[in-house]
C-alpha positions as CSV (number, residue, x, y, z in Angstrom):
1,X,0.4,18.1,-20.9
2,X,1.0,15.7,-22.2
3,X,-0.2,12.8,-21.8
4,X,1.8,9.5,-23.5
5,X,4.0,10.5,-19.7
6,X,0.4,11.6,-17.4
7,X,1.3,10.2,-14.4
8,X,-0.7,10.7,-11.3
9,X,-0.8,10.2,-7.3
10,X,-2.6,12.3,-5.9
11,X,-6.3,11.0,-5.2
12,X,-7.2,13.0,-2.5
13,X,-7.8,16.1,-4.8
14,X,-10.9,15.2,-6.0
15,X,-11.4,17.5,-8.5
16,X,-8.0,16.0,-9.9
17,X,-8.9,12.5,-9.1
18,X,-12.3,13.2,-11.7
19,X,-10.2,14.3,-14.1
20,X,-7.3,11.6,-14.1
21,X,-10.2,9.3,-14.5
22,X,-11.2,11.2,-18.0
23,X,-7.9,10.9,-19.5
24,X,-7.0,7.4,-18.4
25,X,-10.9,6.5,-20.3
26,X,-10.5,8.4,-23.5
27,X,-7.2,6.7,-23.5
28,X,-8.3,3.2,-22.2
29,X,-5.2,3.2,-20.3
30,X,-6.6,1.9,-17.5
31,X,-3.2,0.4,-15.0
32,X,-2.3,4.2,-14.8
33,X,-5.5,4.9,-12.5
34,X,-5.1,3.1,-9.1
35,X,-8.3,2.4,-7.9
36,X,-8.1,1.4,-4.8
37,X,-6.5,5.1,-3.7
38,X,-9.3,6.8,-5.7
39,X,-12.3,5.1,-4.1
40,X,-10.7,4.9,-0.3
41,X,-10.5,9.0,-1.5
42,X,-14.1,9.1,-2.6
43,X,-16.2,7.7,0.1
44,X,-15.4,9.4,2.9
45,X,-17.0,12.4,1.3
46,X,-19.9,9.9,0.2
47,X,-20.9,8.5,3.6
48,X,-20.4,11.8,5.6
49,X,-22.9,13.4,3.2
50,X,-25.1,10.2,4.6
51,X,-24.2,10.5,7.7
52,X,-25.6,14.7,7.7
53,X,-28.0,13.9,6.6
54,X,-29.5,11.4,8.6
55,X,-29.2,8.1,6.3
56,X,-26.2,6.5,8.9
57,X,-26.2,5.2,12.5
58,X,-27.1,7.6,15.4
59,X,-23.9,7.7,16.7
60,X,-22.5,8.6,13.0
61,X,-25.3,11.3,12.5
62,X,-24.6,12.4,16.7
63,X,-20.8,12.2,15.8
64,X,-21.2,14.2,13.3
65,X,-23.3,17.1,14.9
66,X,-21.2,17.4,18.2
67,X,-19.2,18.7,15.7
68,X,-21.0,22.2,14.5
69,X,-23.0,21.7,17.4
70,X,-21.9,22.3,21.4
71,X,-24.7,21.6,24.6
72,X,-25.0,25.3,25.2
73,X,-27.5,26.9,27.4
74,X,-29.7,23.6,28.5
75,X,-29.0,23.9,31.9
76,X,-31.8,25.4,32.5
77,X,-33.3,22.1,31.7
78,X,-31.3,19.9,34.1
79,X,-33.7,18.4,36.4
80,X,-33.1,17.0,39.9
81,X,-35.3,15.8,42.5
82,X,-35.1,12.5,44.7
83,X,-36.9,11.1,41.7
84,X,-35.7,12.1,38.3
85,X,-32.3,13.1,37.7
86,X,-31.6,14.8,34.2
87,X,-28.3,16.0,33.0
88,X,-27.5,18.5,30.1
89,X,-26.1,15.6,28.6
90,X,-29.4,13.8,28.4
91,X,-31.1,16.8,26.8
92,X,-28.7,16.4,24.6
93,X,-28.6,13.3,23.6
94,X,-32.7,13.4,23.5
95,X,-32.3,16.9,20.9
96,X,-30.0,14.7,19.6
97,X,-32.6,11.7,18.9
98,X,-35.1,13.9,17.9
99,X,-33.2,15.6,15.0
100,X,-31.6,12.1,13.7
101,X,-35.2,11.1,13.8
102,X,-36.3,13.6,11.7
103,X,-33.9,14.1,9.2
104,X,-34.1,10.1,9.1
105,X,-37.1,10.6,7.8
106,X,-37.2,13.5,5.4
107,X,-34.0,11.9,4.1
108,X,-34.5,8.6,3.8
109,X,-34.5,7.1,0.4
110,X,-33.6,10.6,-0.9
111,X,-29.9,10.0,-1.5
112,X,-30.5,5.7,-2.3
113,X,-28.2,6.7,-5.2
114,X,-25.3,7.1,-2.6
115,X,-26.4,4.6,-0.4
116,X,-25.7,1.9,-3.3
117,X,-22.6,3.5,-4.2
118,X,-21.3,2.8,-0.5
119,X,-23.2,-1.0,-1.1
120,X,-20.2,-1.1,-3.8
121,X,-18.0,0.3,-2.5
122,X,-17.9,-2.8,0.5
123,X,-17.8,-5.5,-2.3
124,X,-15.5,-3.6,-5.4
125,X,-12.0,-6.0,-4.3
126,X,-14.4,-8.2,-6.0
127,X,-15.4,-7.1,-9.3
128,X,-14.4,-7.2,-12.6
129,X,-11.9,-4.4,-14.1
130,X,-15.1,-2.8,-15.8
131,X,-17.9,-2.8,-12.9
132,X,-14.9,-0.6,-11.1
133,X,-14.9,1.5,-13.8
134,X,-18.5,1.7,-13.8
135,X,-18.6,3.0,-10.0
136,X,-15.6,5.4,-10.6
137,X,-17.9,7.0,-13.0
138,X,-21.3,6.3,-10.5
139,X,-19.3,8.3,-8.2
140,X,-18.5,10.7,-10.6
141,X,-22.0,11.2,-12.5
142,X,-23.1,11.5,-8.7
143,X,-21.0,14.5,-8.3
144,X,-23.1,16.2,-11.2
145,X,-26.4,14.5,-9.8
146,X,-26.4,15.5,-6.3
147,X,-24.0,18.2,-6.1
148,X,-21.7,19.4,-2.9
149,X,-20.9,16.3,-2.3
150,X,-16.9,16.7,-3.4
151,X,-17.5,20.2,-2.5
152,X,-16.6,23.4,-5.7
153,X,-16.2,20.4,-8.2
154,X,-17.8,21.2,-11.5
155,X,-18.5,17.9,-12.7
156,X,-19.6,19.6,-16.5
157,X,-16.1,21.3,-16.3
158,X,-13.2,19.0,-16.2
159,X,-15.3,16.8,-18.7
160,X,-15.2,19.5,-21.6
161,X,-12.0,20.6,-20.0
162,X,-10.4,16.8,-20.5
163,X,-12.5,16.4,-24.1
164,X,-11.0,20.1,-25.1
165,X,-7.4,18.5,-23.7
166,X,-7.7,15.4,-24.8
167,X,-8.3,17.1,-29.3
168,X,-5.4,19.0,-29.0
169,X,-3.6,15.1,-27.7
170,X,-4.9,13.8,-30.6
171,X,-4.2,17.1,-33.5
172,X,-0.5,17.3,-32.2
173,X,-0.6,13.6,-32.5
174,X,-2.0,12.9,-35.4
175,X,0.2,15.8,-37.1
176,X,3.7,14.3,-36.0
177,X,2.5,11.1,-37.8
178,X,2.7,13.0,-40.5
């Protein structure tokens, strides 16, 4: 790869975006990194990680969980009398509220680094470039620490690969200079 003419546009490929970020860091060529697209694409998995662990709103949690669980066999719990009418949806909502509260309690503070990323992301446009670089670096570090925010991405392996690529680049660059 010719790093001096390298161009990148697919910020929804997280592994390649992390590589691109590290290349830009090593070459100090931040004008080639589109922070808006990179942050926009990276924030969704972080938000999902928080939501699936009960760290969003109840509505977000229910929307997320509804994709994985159906109302199933709750019909036996339906109650209908002259005074009480409990539907299958009521039962499902009560179960989801209970699950949400348990998740929220169990994981409270557990993902504080991700919550901080979300908070900074909400204000990233008012940041200076070094702060934005630090924010994206924090996202990569969170993947390393928390794992599975971005599926099947090993940040250490990526870092090693890019460092090796950079060594080859500088070796060839030095040879060409001579």
